N, CA, C and O atoms as a Tinker XYZ file with bonds, in Angstrom:
   448  protein
     1  N     11.557000   -5.685000  -11.877000    73     2
     2  CA    11.740000   -4.956000  -11.023000    64     1     3
     3  C     13.440000   -4.655000  -11.411000    63     2     4     5
     4  O     13.920000   -4.244000  -12.468000    81     3
     5  N     13.962000   -4.946000  -10.420000    73     3     6
     6  CA    15.815000   -4.755000  -10.496000    64     5     7
     7  C     16.063000   -4.500000  -11.927000    63     6     8     9
     8  O     16.468000   -3.370000  -12.197000    81     7
     9  N     15.873000   -5.448000  -13.028000    73     7    10
    10  CA    16.115000   -5.058000  -14.336000    64     9    11
    11  C     15.583000   -3.788000  -14.787000    63    10    12    13
    12  O     16.120000   -3.161000  -15.701000    81    11
    13  N     14.519000   -3.375000  -14.163000    73    11    14
    14  CA    14.114000   -2.287000  -14.989000    64    13    15
    15  C     14.781000   -1.404000  -14.405000    63    14    16    17
    16  O     15.475000   -0.869000  -15.271000    81    15
    17  N     14.943000   -1.005000  -13.553000    73    15    18
    18  CA    15.716000   -0.195000  -12.233000    64    17    19
    19  C     17.154000   -0.078000  -12.872000    63    18    20    21
    20  O     17.549000    1.084000  -12.973000    81    19
    21  N     18.031000   -1.082000  -13.333000    73    19    22
    22  CA    18.845000   -1.216000  -13.897000    64    21    23
    23  C     19.188000   -0.602000  -15.489000    63    22    24    25
    24  O     20.243000   -0.420000  -16.097000    81    23
    25  N     17.937000   -0.413000  -15.782000    73    23    26
    26  CA    18.105000   -0.182000  -17.444000    64    25    27
    27  C     17.506000    1.117000  -17.696000    63    26    28    29
    28  O     16.872000    1.413000  -18.708000    81    27
    29  N     17.778000    1.959000  -16.592000    73    27    30
    30  CA    17.582000    3.469000  -16.285000    64    29    31
    31  C     18.326000    4.373000  -15.533000    63    30    32    33
    32  O     18.953000    3.839000  -14.618000    81    31
    33  N     18.481000    5.890000  -15.664000    73    31    34
    34  CA    19.576000    6.339000  -15.041000    64    33    35
    35  C     18.994000    6.083000  -13.914000    63    34    36    37
    36  O     17.913000    5.549000  -13.668000    81    35
    37  N     20.203000    6.718000  -12.926000    73    35    38
    38  CA    19.653000    6.480000  -11.447000    64    37    39
    39  C     19.030000    7.704000  -11.201000    63    38    40    41
    40  O     18.024000    7.712000  -10.492000    81    39
    41  N     19.633000    9.131000  -11.854000    73    39    42
    42  CA    18.753000   10.284000  -11.975000    64    41    43
    43  C     17.203000   10.208000  -12.026000    63    42    44    45
    44  O     16.317000   10.897000  -11.520000    81    43
    45  N     17.208000    8.941000  -12.954000    73    43    46
    46  CA    15.519000    9.473000  -13.750000    64    45    47
    47  C     14.735000    8.561000  -12.958000    63    46    48    49
    48  O     13.590000    8.446000  -13.397000    81    47
    49  N     15.088000    7.585000  -11.498000    73    47    50
    50  CA    14.423000    6.737000  -11.536000    64    49    51
    51  C     13.878000    6.674000   -9.912000    63    50    52    53
    52  O     14.477000    6.306000   -8.902000    81    51
    53  N     12.624000    7.140000  -10.078000    73    51    54
    54  CA    11.559000    7.233000   -8.834000    64    53    55
    55  C     10.904000    5.585000   -8.468000    63    54    56    57
    56  O     10.363000    4.825000   -9.270000    81    55
    57  N     11.114000    5.399000   -7.272000    73    55    58
    58  CA    10.487000    4.483000   -6.976000    64    57    59
    59  C     10.163000    4.095000   -5.141000    63    58    60    61
    60  O     11.042000    3.800000   -4.331000    81    59
    61  N      8.951000    4.186000   -4.904000    73    59    62
    62  CA     8.433000    4.507000   -3.906000    64    61    63
    63  C      7.794000    2.750000   -3.529000    63    62    64    65
    64  O      6.833000    2.198000   -4.065000    81    63
    65  N      8.865000    2.101000   -2.265000    73    63    66
    66  CA     8.241000    0.617000   -1.819000    64    65    67
    67  C      6.883000    1.164000   -0.944000    63    66    68    69
    68  O      6.794000    2.337000   -0.582000    81    67
    69  N      5.924000    0.223000   -0.682000    73    67    70
    70  CA     4.702000    0.412000   -0.383000    64    69    71
    71  C      4.233000   -0.941000    0.842000    63    70    72    73
    72  O      4.495000   -2.062000    0.406000    81    71
    73  N      3.696000   -0.921000    2.036000    73    71    74
    74  CA     3.105000   -2.222000    2.310000    64    73    75
    75  C      1.817000   -2.480000    2.613000    63    74    76    77
    76  O      1.381000   -1.541000    3.279000    81    75
    77  N      1.327000   -2.984000    2.506000    73    75    78
    78  CA     0.003000   -3.599000    2.764000    64    77    79
    79  C     -0.865000   -2.872000    4.025000    63    78    80    81
    80  O     -1.839000   -2.119000    4.058000    81    79
    81  N      0.044000   -3.526000    5.087000    73    79    82
    82  CA    -0.151000   -3.460000    6.560000    64    81    83
    83  C     -0.469000   -2.158000    6.754000    63    82    84    85
    84  O     -1.496000   -1.564000    7.083000    81    83
    85  N      0.667000   -1.838000    6.471000    73    83    86
    86  CA     1.213000    0.176000    6.803000    64    85    87
    87  C      0.102000    1.005000    6.532000    63    86    88    89
    88  O     -0.510000    1.637000    7.393000    81    87
    89  N     -0.311000    0.988000    4.555000    73    87    90
    90  CA    -1.518000    1.897000    4.080000    64    89    91
    91  C     -2.678000    1.179000    5.013000    63    90    92    93
    92  O     -2.752000    1.895000    6.012000    81    91
    93  N     -3.457000    0.275000    5.119000    73    91    94
    94  CA    -4.147000   -0.221000    6.035000    64    93    95
    95  C     -4.649000    1.005000    7.338000    63    94    96    97
    96  O     -5.631000    1.671000    7.668000    81    95
    97  N     -2.981000    0.694000    7.829000    73    95    98
    98  CA    -2.652000    1.160000    9.668000    64    97    99
    99  C     -3.219000    2.575000    9.749000    63    98   100   101
   100  O     -3.872000    3.089000   10.658000    81    99
   101  N     -2.637000    3.306000    8.069000    73    99   102
   102  CA    -2.665000    4.667000    8.367000    64   101   103
   103  C     -4.225000    4.864000    7.772000    63   102   104   105
   104  O     -4.656000    5.992000    8.010000    81   103
   105  N     -5.132000    4.013000    7.063000    73   103   106
   106  CA    -7.033000    4.570000    6.943000    64   105   107
   107  C     -7.233000    4.277000    7.998000    63   106   108   109
   108  O     -7.971000    5.053000    8.606000    81   107
   109  N     -6.863000    3.406000    8.546000    73   107   110
   110  CA    -7.714000    3.306000    9.993000    64   109   111
   111  C     -6.594000    3.947000   11.274000    63   110   112   113
   112  O     -5.915000    3.394000   12.139000    81   111
   113  N     -6.865000    5.711000   10.781000    73   111   114
   114  CA    -6.406000    6.809000   11.557000    64   113   115
   115  C     -5.307000    6.370000   12.258000    63   114   116   117
   116  O     -5.382000    6.824000   13.399000    81   115
   117  N     -3.879000    5.395000   12.040000    73   115   118
   118  CA    -2.993000    5.097000   12.490000    64   117   119
   119  C     -2.787000    3.807000   13.416000    63   118   120   121
   120  O     -1.757000    3.413000   13.962000    81   119
   121  N     -3.757000    3.404000   13.425000    73   119   122
   122  CA    -3.303000    2.369000   14.590000    64   121   123
   123  C     -3.588000    0.671000   13.301000    63   122   124   125
   124  O     -4.152000    0.807000   12.216000    81   123
   125  N     -3.136000   -0.498000   13.727000    73   123   126
   126  CA    -2.752000   -1.485000   13.023000    64   125   127
   127  C     -4.230000   -2.120000   12.973000    63   126   128   129
   128  O     -4.743000   -1.866000   14.063000    81   127
   129  N     -5.121000   -2.830000   12.174000    73   127   130
   130  CA    -5.828000   -3.553000   12.646000    64   129   131
   131  C     -5.310000   -4.891000   12.970000    63   130   132   133
   132  O     -4.343000   -5.503000   12.517000    81   131
   133  N     -6.177000   -5.199000   13.855000    73   131   134
   134  CA    -5.575000   -6.865000   15.184000    64   133   135
   135  C     -6.440000   -7.433000   14.043000    63   134   136   137
   136  O     -5.829000   -8.441000   13.687000    81   135
   137  N     -7.124000   -7.356000   13.575000    73   135   138
   138  CA    -7.779000   -9.055000   12.992000    64   137   139
   139  C     -7.340000   -9.180000   11.574000    63   138   140   141
   140  O     -7.236000   -8.255000   10.768000    81   139
   141  N     -7.016000  -10.860000   11.306000    73   139   142
   142  CA    -6.145000  -11.144000   10.017000    64   141   143
   143  C     -6.726000  -11.026000    9.222000    63   142   144   145
   144  O     -7.917000  -11.338000    9.196000    81   143
   145  N     -5.954000  -10.425000    8.087000    73   143   146
   146  CA    -6.934000   -9.932000    6.808000    64   145   147
   147  C     -7.576000  -11.947000    6.072000    63   146   148   149
   148  O     -8.308000  -12.355000    5.170000    81   147
   149  N     -6.708000  -12.572000    7.177000    73   147   150
   150  CA    -7.236000  -14.110000    6.486000    64   149   151
   151  C     -8.969000  -14.439000    6.962000    63   150   152   153
   152  O     -9.658000  -15.437000    6.751000    81   151
   153  N     -9.157000  -13.681000    7.379000    73   151   154
   154  CA   -10.904000  -13.710000    8.652000    64   153   155
   155  C    -11.748000  -13.362000    7.713000    63   154   156   157
   156  O    -11.562000  -13.073000    6.531000    81   155
   157  N    -12.973000  -13.432000    8.544000    73   155   158
   158  CA   -14.097000  -12.806000    7.815000    64   157   159
   159  C    -14.038000  -11.161000    7.967000    63   158   160   161
   160  O    -14.124000  -10.283000    7.109000    81   159
   161  N    -13.863000  -11.094000    9.338000    73   159   162
   162  CA   -13.692000   -9.559000    9.945000    64   161   163
   163  C    -12.418000   -8.952000    9.358000    63   162   164   165
   164  O    -12.533000   -7.873000    8.776000    81   163
   165  N    -11.377000   -9.448000    9.434000    73   163   166
   166  CA   -10.996000   -8.965000    9.025000    64   165   167
   167  C    -10.343000   -8.424000    7.538000    63   166   168   169
   168  O     -9.496000   -7.602000    7.188000    81   167
   169  N    -11.308000   -9.442000    6.856000    73   167   170
   170  CA   -11.312000   -8.429000    5.136000    64   169   171
   171  C    -12.621000   -7.701000    5.458000    63   170   172   173
   172  O    -12.622000   -6.657000    4.806000    81   171
   173  N    -13.592000   -7.799000    6.097000    73   171   174
   174  CA   -14.291000   -6.857000    6.630000    64   173   175
   175  C    -14.010000   -6.043000    6.559000    63   174   176   177
   176  O    -14.102000   -5.333000    5.558000    81   175
   177  N    -13.454000   -5.718000    7.767000    73   175   178
   178  CA   -12.927000   -3.981000    8.663000    64   177   179
   179  C    -12.013000   -3.560000    7.307000    63   178   180   181
   180  O    -12.007000   -2.365000    7.013000    81   179
   181  N    -11.191000   -4.560000    6.416000    73   179   182
   182  CA   -10.423000   -3.571000    5.461000    64   181   183
   183  C    -10.955000   -2.852000    4.220000    63   182   184   185
   184  O    -10.535000   -1.847000    3.648000    81   183
   185  N    -12.337000   -3.906000    3.882000    73   183   186
   186  CA   -13.150000   -3.808000    2.955000    64   185   187
   187  C    -13.592000   -2.080000    3.126000    63   186   188   189
   188  O    -13.535000   -1.172000    2.296000    81   187
   189  N    -14.057000   -2.082000    4.609000    73   187   190
   190  CA   -15.278000   -0.949000    4.953000    64   189   191
   191  C    -14.173000    0.104000    5.309000    63   190   192   193
   192  O    -14.691000    1.079000    5.854000    81   191
   193  N    -12.844000    0.215000    5.178000    73   191   194
   194  CA   -11.914000    1.406000    4.956000    64   193   195
   195  C    -11.627000    1.621000    3.769000    63   194   196   197
   196  O    -11.240000    2.753000    3.478000    81   195
   197  N    -11.717000    0.747000    2.881000    73   195   198
   198  CA   -11.199000    1.169000    1.729000    64   197   199
   199  C    -12.773000    1.712000    0.791000    63   198   200   201
   200  O    -12.711000    2.453000   -0.191000    81   199
   201  N    -14.164000    1.123000    1.390000    73   199   202
   202  CA   -14.520000    1.612000    0.625000    64   201   203
   203  C    -14.962000    3.100000    1.199000    63   202   204   205
   204  O    -15.782000    3.739000    0.539000    81   203
   205  N    -14.471000    3.611000    2.321000    73   203   206
   206  CA   -14.969000    4.379000    2.521000    64   205   207
   207  C    -14.048000    5.598000    1.900000    63   206   208   209
   208  O    -14.536000    6.720000    1.765000    81   207
   209  N    -12.581000    5.285000    1.503000    73   207   210
   210  CA   -11.402000    5.696000    1.137000    64   209   211
   211  C    -11.854000    6.395000   -0.321000    63   210   212   213
   212  O    -11.964000    7.569000   -0.676000    81   211
   213  N    -12.049000    5.204000   -0.944000    73   211   214
   214  CA   -12.406000    4.965000   -2.369000    64   213   215
   215  C    -14.309000    6.107000   -2.399000    63   214   216   217
   216  O    -14.803000    6.369000   -3.496000    81   215
   217  N    -14.782000    6.418000   -1.518000    73   215   218
   218  CA   -16.247000    6.545000   -1.596000    64   217   219
   219  C    -16.756000    5.958000   -2.621000    63   218   220   221
   220  O    -17.095000    6.503000   -3.671000    81   219
   221  N    -16.846000    4.515000   -2.273000    73   219   222
   222  CA   -17.814000    3.518000   -2.949000    64   221   223
   223  C    -17.771000    2.056000   -2.497000    63   222   224   225
   224  O    -16.686000    1.580000   -2.162000    81   223
   225  N    -18.843000    1.340000   -2.469000    73   223   226
   226  CA   -18.466000    0.085000   -1.948000    64   225   227
   227  C    -17.706000   -0.786000   -3.193000    63   226   228   229
   228  O    -17.815000   -0.768000   -4.419000    81   227
   229  N    -16.777000   -1.650000   -2.115000    73   227   230
   230  CA   -15.434000   -2.772000   -2.680000    64   229   231
   231  C    -16.087000   -3.546000   -3.079000    63   230   232   233
   232  O    -16.111000   -3.944000   -4.243000    81   231
   233  N    -17.096000   -4.100000   -1.700000    73   231   234
   234  CA   -17.309000   -5.820000   -1.778000    64   233   235
   235  C    -18.267000   -6.250000   -3.075000    63   234   236   237
   236  O    -19.039000   -7.162000   -2.778000    81   235
   237  N    -18.349000   -5.901000   -4.100000    73   235   238
   238  CA   -18.626000   -6.506000   -4.283000    64   237   239
   239  C    -17.457000   -6.765000   -5.770000    63   238   240   241
   240  O    -17.320000   -7.851000   -6.333000    81   239
   241  N    -16.742000   -5.489000   -6.152000    73   239   242
   242  CA   -15.083000   -6.024000   -6.888000    64   241   243
   243  C    -14.706000   -7.003000   -5.833000    63   242   244   245
   244  O    -14.512000   -8.177000   -6.150000    81   243
   245  N    -14.607000   -6.662000   -4.783000    73   243   246
   246  CA   -13.951000   -8.149000   -4.273000    64   245   247
   247  C    -14.389000   -9.448000   -3.975000    63   246   248   249
   248  O    -13.713000  -10.227000   -3.303000    81   247
   249  N    -15.749000   -9.780000   -4.557000    73   247   250
   250  CA   -16.314000  -10.644000   -4.325000    64   249   251
   251  C    -16.636000  -11.437000   -5.261000    63   250   252   253
   252  O    -17.241000  -12.505000   -5.358000    81   251
   253  N    -15.925000  -10.451000   -6.185000    73   251   254
   254  CA   -16.010000  -11.251000   -7.767000    64   253   255
   255  C    -14.712000  -11.745000   -8.435000    63   254   256   257
   256  O    -14.879000  -12.064000   -9.612000    81   255
   257  N    -13.306000  -11.900000   -7.906000    73   255   258
   258  CA   -12.368000  -12.465000   -7.482000    64   257   259
   259  C    -12.489000  -14.327000   -6.638000    63   258   260   261
   260  O    -13.058000  -14.730000   -5.624000    81   259
   261  N    -12.071000  -14.662000   -7.159000    73   259   262
   262  CA   -12.095000  -16.147000   -6.333000    64   261   263
   263  C    -11.589000  -15.870000   -4.900000    63   262   264   265
   264  O    -10.990000  -14.817000   -4.683000    81   263
   265  N    -11.730000  -16.464000   -4.244000    73   263   266
   266  CA   -11.794000  -16.651000   -2.126000    64   265   267
   267  C    -10.063000  -16.633000   -2.385000    63   266   268   269
   268  O     -9.398000  -15.791000   -1.782000    81   267
   269  N     -9.598000  -17.314000   -3.030000    73   267   270
   270  CA    -8.085000  -16.902000   -2.363000    64   269   271
   271  C     -7.027000  -15.710000   -2.991000    63   270   272   273
   272  O     -5.821000  -15.494000   -2.881000    81   271
   273  N     -8.156000  -15.064000   -3.707000    73   271   274
   274  CA    -7.256000  -13.934000   -3.909000    64   273   275
   275  C     -8.196000  -12.767000   -3.288000    63   274   276   277
   276  O     -7.605000  -11.765000   -3.690000    81   275
   277  N     -9.240000  -12.336000   -2.591000    73   275   278
   278  CA    -9.402000  -11.334000   -2.240000    64   277   279
   279  C     -8.958000  -10.448000   -1.138000    63   278   280   281
   280  O     -9.525000   -9.454000   -0.685000    81   279
   281  N     -7.248000  -11.283000   -0.612000    73   279   282
   282  CA    -6.812000  -10.340000    0.023000    64   281   283
   283  C     -5.908000   -9.602000   -0.582000    63   282   284   285
   284  O     -5.504000   -8.494000   -0.229000    81   283
   285  N     -5.514000  -10.385000   -1.731000    73   283   286
   286  CA    -4.490000   -9.976000   -3.009000    64   285   287
   287  C     -5.118000   -8.322000   -3.171000    63   286   288   289
   288  O     -4.778000   -7.175000   -2.883000    81   287
   289  N     -5.938000   -8.848000   -3.647000    73   287   290
   290  CA    -7.495000   -7.207000   -4.123000    64   289   291
   291  C     -7.214000   -6.088000   -2.775000    63   290   292   293
   292  O     -6.497000   -5.096000   -2.901000    81   291
   293  N     -7.726000   -6.357000   -1.846000    73   291   294
   294  CA    -7.468000   -5.517000   -1.114000    64   293   295
   295  C     -6.081000   -4.558000   -0.548000    63   294   296   297
   296  O     -6.033000   -3.404000   -0.122000    81   295
   297  N     -5.051000   -5.562000   -0.751000    73   295   298
   298  CA    -4.008000   -5.155000   -0.510000    64   297   299
   299  C     -3.241000   -4.573000   -2.186000    63   298   300   301
   300  O     -2.087000   -4.152000   -2.273000    81   299
   301  N     -4.084000   -4.679000   -3.204000    73   299   302
   302  CA    -3.628000   -4.166000   -4.123000    64   301   303
   303  C     -4.383000   -2.247000   -3.635000    63   302   304   305
   304  O     -4.010000   -1.115000   -3.325000    81   303
   305  N     -5.592000   -3.055000   -3.885000    73   303   306
   306  CA    -6.115000   -1.220000   -3.276000    64   305   307
   307  C     -5.621000   -0.374000   -2.317000    63   306   308   309
   308  O     -5.596000    0.857000   -2.351000    81   307
   309  N     -5.086000   -1.389000   -1.139000    73   307   310
   310  CA    -5.091000   -0.105000   -0.279000    64   309   311
   311  C     -2.922000    0.405000   -1.033000    63   310   312   313
   312  O     -2.419000    1.456000   -0.637000    81   311
   313  N     -2.269000   -0.359000   -1.822000    73   311   314
   314  CA    -1.148000    0.423000   -2.163000    64   313   315
   315  C     -1.667000    1.377000   -2.904000    63   314   316   317
   316  O     -1.019000    2.419000   -2.810000    81   315
   317  N     -2.814000    1.453000   -3.787000    73   315   318
   318  CA    -3.236000    2.151000   -4.497000    64   317   319
   319  C     -3.659000    3.449000   -4.127000    63   318   320   321
   320  O     -3.690000    4.484000   -4.792000    81   319
   321  N     -4.000000    3.209000   -2.885000    73   319   322
   322  CA    -4.922000    4.620000   -1.996000    64   321   323
   323  C     -2.872000    5.150000   -1.930000    63   322   324   325
   324  O     -2.654000    6.258000   -2.420000    81   323
   325  N     -1.726000    4.454000   -1.423000    73   323   326
   326  CA    -0.956000    5.155000   -1.299000    64   325   327
   327  C     -0.344000    5.536000   -1.920000    63   326   328   329
   328  O      0.260000    6.557000   -1.594000    81   327
   329  N     -0.100000    4.847000   -3.389000    73   327   330
   330  CA     0.267000    5.793000   -4.305000    64   329   331
   331  C     -0.554000    6.978000   -4.839000    63   330   332   333
   332  O     -0.044000    7.959000   -5.380000    81   331
   333  N     -1.610000    6.835000   -4.678000    73   331   334
   334  CA    -2.533000    8.340000   -4.355000    64   333   335
   335  C     -2.030000    8.886000   -3.518000    63   334   336   337
   336  O     -2.117000   10.005000   -4.023000    81   335
   337  N     -1.669000    9.012000   -2.837000    73   335   338
   338  CA    -0.577000    9.808000   -1.535000    64   337   339
   339  C      0.614000   10.380000   -2.071000    63   338   340   341
   340  O      0.824000   11.565000   -2.331000    81   339
   341  N      1.371000    9.395000   -2.206000    73   339   342
   342  CA     2.486000    9.333000   -2.960000    64   341   343
   343  C      2.734000   11.102000   -3.403000    63   342   344   345
   344  O      3.154000   12.123000   -2.857000    81   343
   345  N      2.057000   10.589000   -5.021000    73   343   346
   346  CA     1.792000   11.054000   -6.159000    64   345   347
   347  C      1.232000   12.829000   -5.757000    63   346   348   349
   348  O      1.637000   13.743000   -6.476000    81   347
   349  N      0.291000   13.121000   -4.559000    73   347   350
   350  CA    -0.081000   14.182000   -4.075000    64   349   351
   351  C      1.153000   15.013000   -3.091000    63   350   352   353
   352  O      1.233000   16.221000   -2.872000    81   351
   353  N      2.025000   13.935000   -2.619000    73   351   354
   354  CA     2.715000   14.342000   -1.808000    64   353   355
   355  C      2.541000   14.843000   -0.316000    63   354   356   357
   356  O      3.083000   15.714000    0.364000    81   355
   357  N      1.445000   13.812000   -0.090000    73   355   358
   358  CA     0.799000   13.611000    1.319000    64   357   359
   359  C      0.977000   12.048000    2.334000    63   358   360   361
   360  O      0.343000   11.646000    3.310000    81   359
   361  N      2.341000   11.363000    1.426000    73   359   362
   362  CA     2.419000   10.285000    1.562000    64   361   363
   363  C      3.044000    9.916000    3.330000    63   362   364   365
   364  O      4.152000   10.452000    3.327000    81   363
   365  N      2.872000    9.394000    4.489000    73   363   366
   366  CA     3.794000    9.356000    5.193000    64   365   367
   367  C      5.185000    8.142000    4.483000    63   366   368   369
   368  O      5.181000    7.431000    3.478000    81   367
   369  N      6.308000    8.387000    5.636000    73   367   370
   370  CA     7.591000    7.831000    5.062000    64   369   371
   371  C      7.716000    6.795000    6.023000    63   370   372   373
   372  O      6.510000    6.549000    5.996000    81   371
   373  N      8.042000    6.185000    6.641000    73   371   374
   374  CA     8.879000    5.201000    7.779000    64   373   375
   375  C     10.422000    4.173000    7.056000    63   374   376   377
   376  O     10.360000    3.282000    6.209000    81   375
   377  N     11.304000    4.553000    7.552000    73   375   378
   378  CA    11.759000    6.312000    8.518000    64   377   379
   379  C     10.959000    7.690000    8.008000    63   378   380   381
   380  O     10.483000    8.191000    6.989000    81   379
   381  N     11.049000    7.813000    8.688000    73   379   382
   382  CA    10.840000    9.679000    8.009000    64   381   383
   383  C     11.926000   10.575000    7.613000    63   382   384   385
   384  O     11.730000   11.555000    6.895000    81   383
   385  N     13.171000   10.213000    8.119000    73   383   386
   386  CA    14.061000   10.400000    7.633000    64   385   387
   387  C     15.106000    9.750000    6.695000    63   386   388   389
   388  O     15.531000    8.757000    7.284000    81   387
   389  N     15.741000    9.891000    5.411000    73   387   390
   390  CA    16.491000    8.967000    5.132000    64   389   391
   391  C     17.442000    8.704000    6.081000    63   390   392   393
   392  O     18.005000    9.477000    6.856000    81   391
   393  N     17.584000    7.227000    5.889000    73   391   394
   394  CA    18.841000    6.796000    6.871000    64   393   395
   395  C     19.116000    5.898000    6.302000    63   394   396   397
   396  O     19.227000    4.930000    7.055000    81   395
   397  N     19.401000    5.558000    4.756000    73   395   398
   398  CA    19.716000    4.559000    4.132000    64   397   399
   399  C     19.241000    4.058000    2.807000    63   398   400   401
   400  O     18.083000    3.796000    2.485000    81   399
   401  N     20.388000    3.966000    2.055000    73   399   402
   402  CA    20.262000    4.245000    0.097000    64   401   403
   403  C     21.254000    3.087000   -0.640000    63   402   404   405
   404  O     22.454000    2.815000   -0.620000    81   403
   405  N     20.135000    2.611000   -1.249000    73   403   406
   406  CA    20.613000    0.658000   -1.299000    64   405   407
   407  C     21.774000    1.358000   -2.329000    63   406   408   409
   408  O     21.965000    2.574000   -2.330000    81   407
   409  N     22.617000    0.295000   -3.316000    73   407   410
   410  CA    23.597000    0.587000   -3.814000    64   409   411
   411  C     23.641000    1.637000   -5.270000    63   410   412   413
   412  O     24.626000    2.170000   -5.782000    81   411
   413  N     22.275000    1.690000   -5.668000    73   411   414
   414  CA    21.573000    2.341000   -6.912000    64   413   415
   415  C     21.180000    3.845000   -6.617000    63   414   416   417
   416  O     20.676000    4.603000   -7.446000    81   415
   417  N     21.490000    4.157000   -5.308000    73   415   418
   418  CA    21.003000    5.345000   -4.023000    64   417   419
   419  C     19.472000    5.448000   -4.241000    63   418   420   421
   420  O     18.878000    6.463000   -3.878000    81   419
   421  N     18.941000    4.599000   -4.722000    73   419   422
   422  CA    17.491000    4.616000   -3.907000    64   421   423
   423  C     17.145000    4.537000   -2.566000    63   422   424   425
   424  O     17.894000    3.790000   -1.936000    81   423
   425  N     15.975000    5.224000   -1.710000    73   423   426
   426  CA    15.671000    4.973000   -0.928000    64   425   427
   427  C     15.032000    3.871000   -0.132000    63   426   428   429
   428  O     13.948000    3.421000   -0.502000    81   427
   429  N     15.810000    3.274000    1.246000    73   427   430
   430  CA    15.417000    2.574000    1.657000    64   429   431
   431  C     13.912000    2.732000    2.496000    63   430   432   433
   432  O     13.810000    2.126000    3.563000    81   431
   433  N     13.003000    3.373000    2.108000    73   431   434
   434  CA    11.938000    3.534000    3.002000    64   433   435
   435  C     10.568000    2.802000    2.748000    63   434   436   437
   436  O     10.568000    2.355000    1.600000    81   435
   437  N      9.869000    2.635000    3.150000    73   435   438
   438  CA     7.952000    2.481000    3.235000    64   437   439
   439  C      7.331000    3.827000    2.910000    63   438   440   441
   440  O      7.692000    4.903000    3.387000    81   439
   441  N      6.474000    3.654000    2.146000    73   439   442
   442  CA     5.716000    4.921000    2.457000    64   441   443
   443  C      4.186000    4.055000    2.720000    63   442   444   445
   444  O      3.913000    2.855000    2.718000    81   443
   445  N      3.464000    5.158000    2.917000    73   443   446
   446  CA     1.744000    5.281000    2.951000    64   445   447
   447  C      1.296000    6.374000    3.009000    63   446   448
   448  O      0.077000    6.542000    3.037000    81   447
């Protein structure tokens, strides 16, 4: 990612950083999901929340991946949810004000 960013002019750079658990908390009405994503309960909760947000069941999609990758699939879908919110201009920002930029001028903020 650093190489890609360095190859672009700083004015043309648009990067949004996200974190799956931030996305899941936002999908969950602002509350963190306490059940670990590595448990059946945690997987089920996350899958149900994403199914509701994407308006389609995702259990079969998740189940089609090897067991060791299912949390990665859910995390990817959570970040897709956030990316869609970023594109629509409705994503939350943490922190909500720009407090830091890296040496290329890119905001140090998590979007969700």
